[in-house]
Each structure stands twice: as C-alpha cells, then as structure tokens.
C-alpha positions as CSV (number, residue, x, y, z in Angstrom):
1,M,-60.8,138.6,114.9
2,K,-63.1,140.2,112.3
3,N,-65.2,143.2,113.0
4,K,-62.9,144.5,115.7
5,K,-62.8,148.3,116.0
6,W,-61.2,148.7,119.4
7,L,-57.9,147.2,120.6
8,F,-57.4,147.4,124.4
9,F,-53.7,146.9,125.4
10,D,-52.2,146.3,128.8
11,L,-49.1,148.3,129.5
12,F,-46.4,146.6,131.7
13,D,-45.0,143.4,130.2
14,T,-47.2,143.9,127.2
15,I,-46.2,147.2,125.6
16,V,-43.3,148.1,127.8
17,Y,-40.6,146.0,129.6
18,V,-39.6,146.8,133.2
19,D,-35.9,146.1,133.9
20,E,-36.0,144.5,137.3
21,A,-32.3,145.0,138.0
22,I,-32.5,148.7,137.4
23,Y,-35.7,149.0,139.4
24,Y,-34.4,147.3,142.5
25,E,-31.0,149.0,142.3
26,G,-32.9,152.3,142.3
27,K,-34.9,151.3,145.3
28,K,-31.7,150.3,147.1
29,E,-30.0,153.6,146.2
30,A,-33.0,155.6,147.5
31,A,-32.9,153.6,150.8
32,E,-29.2,154.1,151.3
33,I,-29.3,157.8,150.6
34,A,-32.1,158.1,153.1
35,G,-30.1,156.1,155.6
36,L,-32.5,153.1,155.6
37,N,-31.9,149.4,155.4
38,P,-32.7,148.6,151.7
39,D,-34.3,145.2,152.3
40,D,-36.6,146.7,155.0
41,F,-37.5,149.6,152.8
42,I,-38.3,147.5,149.8
43,L,-40.7,145.4,151.9
44,A,-42.3,148.5,153.2
45,W,-42.6,149.9,149.7
46,K,-44.2,146.7,148.4
47,S,-46.7,146.8,151.2
48,T,-48.1,150.1,149.8
49,S,-48.7,148.7,146.3
50,E,-52.4,148.0,146.6
51,D,-53.2,151.5,147.8
52,A,-51.0,153.0,145.2
53,L,-52.6,151.0,142.4
54,L,-56.1,152.1,143.6
55,G,-55.1,155.8,143.7
56,K,-55.4,156.0,147.5
57,L,-51.8,157.3,147.4
58,K,-52.1,160.2,145.0
59,D,-48.5,160.8,144.1
60,P,-45.0,159.4,144.7
61,F,-44.5,161.6,147.8
62,Q,-47.6,160.2,149.4
63,R,-46.5,156.7,148.7
64,A,-43.0,157.4,150.1
65,N,-44.6,158.9,153.2
66,D,-46.8,155.8,153.7
67,A,-43.9,153.4,153.2
68,L,-41.8,155.3,155.8
69,K,-44.6,155.4,158.3
70,K,-44.7,151.6,158.1
71,M,-41.1,151.8,159.2
72,G,-41.8,154.2,162.0
73,I,-40.3,157.2,160.2
74,S,-41.8,160.6,159.6
75,D,-39.4,162.9,157.7
76,R,-40.5,165.1,154.8
77,N,-36.9,165.5,153.4
78,I,-36.5,161.7,153.3
79,C,-39.9,161.4,151.6
80,A,-38.9,163.9,149.0
81,K,-35.7,162.1,148.2
82,I,-37.4,158.7,147.9
83,A,-40.3,160.2,145.7
84,I,-37.7,161.7,143.3
85,Y,-35.9,158.4,143.1
86,D,-39.1,156.5,142.5
87,I,-39.9,158.7,139.5
88,E,-36.3,158.6,138.1
89,T,-36.0,154.9,138.6
90,L,-39.2,154.1,136.7
91,Q,-38.1,156.4,133.9
92,R,-34.8,154.5,133.7
93,C,-36.1,151.0,133.9
94,V,-39.1,151.1,131.4
95,S,-38.6,150.7,127.7
96,F,-40.7,149.6,124.7
97,Y,-40.6,146.0,123.6
98,D,-39.2,145.5,120.1
99,G,-41.9,146.3,117.5
100,A,-44.3,147.9,120.0
101,T,-44.3,151.5,118.6
102,E,-44.3,150.3,115.0
103,T,-47.2,148.0,115.6
104,L,-49.3,150.7,117.4
105,S,-48.6,153.1,114.5
106,F,-49.5,150.4,111.9
107,L,-52.8,149.5,113.7
108,R,-53.8,153.2,113.9
109,E,-53.1,153.5,110.1
110,K,-55.4,150.5,109.6
111,G,-58.2,152.4,111.4
112,F,-58.2,150.7,114.8
113,N,-59.1,152.7,117.9
114,L,-56.5,152.0,120.6
115,A,-56.9,152.2,124.4
116,L,-54.4,151.5,127.1
117,L,-55.8,149.6,130.1
118,S,-53.3,149.3,132.9
119,N,-53.0,148.6,136.6
120,A,-50.6,151.5,137.5
121,T,-49.5,153.8,140.3
122,A,-49.3,157.5,140.2
123,T,-45.6,157.3,139.3
124,T,-46.7,156.0,135.9
125,A,-47.8,159.6,135.1
126,F,-44.1,160.4,134.8
127,I,-43.5,158.0,131.9
128,L,-46.5,159.0,129.9
129,S,-44.9,162.0,128.2
130,P,-41.4,160.5,127.7
131,L,-43.0,157.4,126.0
132,H,-45.6,159.6,124.2
133,L,-48.3,157.3,125.3
134,R,-51.1,159.9,125.1
135,D,-50.2,160.3,121.4
136,R,-50.1,156.6,120.7
137,F,-53.5,155.8,122.3
138,D,-57.0,157.3,122.0
139,Y,-57.7,156.6,125.7
140,L,-55.6,155.9,128.7
141,I,-57.5,154.1,131.5
142,L,-55.2,153.7,134.5
143,S,-56.2,152.1,137.8
144,Y,-54.8,154.9,140.0
145,E,-57.0,157.4,138.2
146,I,-60.2,155.5,138.3
147,G,-59.8,153.8,141.7
148,V,-60.4,150.3,140.3
149,K,-57.9,147.7,139.0
150,K,-58.0,144.6,136.9
151,P,-59.5,142.0,137.3
152,D,-62.4,143.9,138.9
153,P,-65.3,143.8,136.3
154,R,-65.8,147.5,136.9
155,F,-62.5,148.2,135.3
156,F,-63.7,147.0,131.9
157,Q,-67.1,148.6,132.4
158,I,-65.4,151.9,132.8
159,A,-63.4,151.2,129.7
160,F,-66.6,150.7,127.7
161,E,-68.2,153.8,129.2
162,R,-65.2,156.0,128.3
163,T,-64.5,154.6,124.9
164,K,-68.1,153.9,123.8
165,A,-66.8,150.6,122.6
166,T,-68.9,147.4,122.8
167,P,-67.5,144.0,123.9
168,S,-68.1,142.4,120.6
169,E,-66.1,145.0,118.7
170,S,-63.2,144.9,121.2
171,L,-60.1,142.8,121.7
172,F,-57.9,142.8,124.8
173,I,-54.1,142.1,124.5
174,G,-52.2,141.5,127.7
175,D,-49.5,139.3,129.3
176,G,-52.1,137.7,131.5
177,A,-51.1,139.0,135.0
178,N,-53.8,139.8,137.5
179,R,-56.3,137.5,135.8
180,E,-56.8,140.3,133.3
181,L,-57.4,138.0,130.3
182,D,-60.0,136.0,132.2
183,A,-61.7,139.2,133.4
184,A,-61.8,140.6,129.9
185,R,-63.3,137.4,128.5
186,E,-65.9,137.5,131.3
187,A,-66.8,141.0,130.2
188,G,-67.4,139.6,126.7
189,I,-64.1,140.7,125.1
190,D,-62.0,138.4,122.9
191,T,-58.5,138.1,124.2
192,I,-54.9,137.5,123.1
193,R,-52.0,136.7,125.5
194,I,-48.7,138.2,124.5
195,T,-45.8,136.3,126.1
196,H,-42.5,138.1,125.6
197,I,-39.3,136.3,126.3
198,S,-38.3,138.9,128.9
199,K,-40.7,140.1,131.5
200,A,-40.7,141.4,135.1
201,H,-41.3,138.2,137.0
202,T,-41.0,139.6,140.5
203,F,-43.9,142.0,140.0
204,M,-46.2,139.1,139.1
205,D,-48.5,137.2,141.5
206,K,-48.1,133.7,140.3
207,N,-51.3,132.7,142.1
208,N,-53.3,135.3,140.2
209,L,-52.5,134.6,136.6
210,S,-55.0,134.2,133.7
211,S,-55.9,130.7,132.6
212,D,-53.9,129.0,129.8
213,D,-56.7,128.8,127.3
214,H,-56.3,132.2,125.6
215,I,-54.8,132.6,122.1
216,E,-51.1,133.2,122.6
217,V,-48.5,135.1,120.6
218,K,-44.9,135.7,121.4
219,S,-44.1,139.0,119.5
220,F,-45.8,141.9,117.9
221,S,-45.2,140.4,114.5
222,E,-47.1,137.3,115.6
223,L,-49.9,139.6,116.9
224,L,-50.2,141.3,113.5
225,R,-50.4,137.9,111.8
226,Q,-53.1,136.9,114.3
227,L,-55.0,140.0,113.3
228,G,-54.7,139.1,109.6
229,Y,-51.7,141.3,108.6
C-alpha cells in the first residue's frame, strides 16, 4: 500500500452503521401516521430506491410523493409527513462504527487526502452536518448529486476528475456491496474490504456483491495495520 495519497471510503456499512430496526420502525410509524398499510408503504418506498440513488428524486418530499403515487395516493400533507419522518429516521438510525472518526483524523494527520464515495439518496444530505462529514473528508462524491452510482465506471471517473487523484495513488475501502470493490479495481484502484460484525443486511443485494478476492479487514485498527501503522 505504498505511495498512496488518496483514500476513497464508502459510507454505509463502511464508515457508518445503519440500525435496521430503527429504520423500519420509522418507516412503519410514518405509514401509520399517514393512515397507510406499513408493509405496502415499505414496498412502495423500496421501489423508488433506484431513482432516489440517481438523483431523479431530488429531495425526501419528491421521493415520498413518488412512493405514494405508486400506491394511488396524491396528498401533499401526507407527503410532507413522510418526508419529515424519512429525514428524522435516518438521523436516528445512523452512527459511526467504533474507531471510524479516530481513524479518519489519524489518516489526515499522516497526510492522506480523504474522499467519501457513496451510493446515497438526497436524504443523506441531512446527516452530513450532524456527522461533520464535510469536515472529515476533502471531497464528498454522492450518487444522488452526480447522477451515477457504483459500480458504474463513470462513478470512479468522476471521482478522479474531482479529486485530481490518479488510480495508482488511490485506495478504495468499502464493505463490498454493489460490486464496488470490483468496479474500483477495474478502474485501476487498489482495494480493501472492511467487514464489520454488524451491518445492514436488508439493504444489500446479495446477487450484486464484490468478489471474495480482495484484501479484507474487520476493524479500523486492522485497516491501520494494513496501511502500515
């Protein structure tokens, strides 16, 4: 891992943990307050994921509206309630993995440039400030902002264009969802899979995981050892 200047990190299940119980409870509460069947609403919500990740749904209100339309409902008041719950639920269910913030600070002190490369919806914007992510990273490259998501090769090309990094001086660290590690390697970037004990399994497409032949660590302390610290 010598001569690396840029460390590219995935966000969900890499830097932060998503508590699935809190997430789905929030979705059920939103549905019940809006007078909707929770199971039907969650299915409709999940069906909007692709457009939300690509930024076609620009904010939580638009996503709520799209989900409700799929249920045959058009009501701005219900949309507003669901959008607010979406924001508040994400803020409640996301937290840093142990050692994440300390590791990021240490790596910056060692002179690494850090960039966050994440498949994310517009609701993610509402956790950036609480988690101080703009302060912790030099660049945030989020799928809903650029209209491309991993593993599309254009995602990493945009990362290179924005950061001015080169593949040979870059390292990508992620949990391996969405074939992100394979795509990074195909873009010429060295990779490390970080496999935390706890992760949000229900958000992961098991048919679209990265291959098993990437260097693997199970904690941030192991990551630092892999980097020579």
